N, C-alpha and C positions, 0 to 999 in steps of 0.2 A: 482476536489476535489477527494481525496482518503480517505478511512477510513479502520479501523480494525474492523473485526467482532470478538468479544470476549465474550464468555458466553452469546450469544444471543443479545448482545448490539452492536450497531454501534458507534464507537468512531472516530470522525473526526481526520485525521492526519494533523497537522499544515503544512501550505504551504511551510515552509522553510525546511522541512524534505525530504531528498532524499530517495525515495521509495526503490530503489535497496539496498542502504546501510542499511535501516531498515530491509528489508527482509533478508539480509545476516547476520545481527546481531542476529535476531530472530532464524535463522537456526543454527547459531553457538551455541546459548544458548541451543537450543533443543538437538543438537548433543553432548553437554558437559555432558549430563546425570544428571545434577543437576538442581537446580532451581535458577532463577535470576529474576530481574525486568527490564522491559523496561519503561522508564519514558518519558512522553510527557507533555509538557506545552501547554495547550489549551488557545487560546486567546478568547477574547469576552468581554462583559460588566462585567462579573464576571470571570476573569481568574481562571483556575483550573490546578492543577498538577495531572496527572493520572499515576499511577504505575500499570503496568500489570505484573502479575507473569507469567513467561515463564519457561517451562520445559517439560519433557516427559509426554505425556498423556493430555496436555492442548491444545485443538484445537484453532488455530488462523488463520484467513483469512485476507488477505490484498486485498481490492477492489479498483481499480483505472481505469482510462481510458487506452486505448491501448498504449499510450506513457508514462504511469506512471506519468502523470502530468508534463512531460518535454516538452519544446518547441521542435518542430521537427528540426532535423539537416538538413538543406537544402543542405548541401554539399554531401549528399548521397541519397539513395532512400527511406529513412525512411518515408518521407511525402507521396511519391507515394505508398508505402506499406500500410500506414495508410488509405489513400483515397481508395485504392483498397479493403482493408479489410472492410471498412465501406460500400462501394458499394456492395460488394459481400454478406455481412451479411444482408443488407437491401433486396437484391434481393431474398435471400433464405427464408425470412420470409413469402413470399406470397404463 
């Protein structure tokens, strides 16, 4: 699961959203120098539509797992990198 930190609130990012595309869109909005909205349709027992204002001076963070919610691509070393990162990270905590 991934989420956006916005004004001190954690907002879950729907599973069908591609994290890289969302991050690029937010960056483009910030770089444009104006204000715009990112709209997310949140699922659940009471579905909600969330509109986040994006623009200069509005801090936004995207938090996700190291693979950004994507399945590892087994045709390259991404799974090995993930496993190595997880192992290295756990070892440094002690």
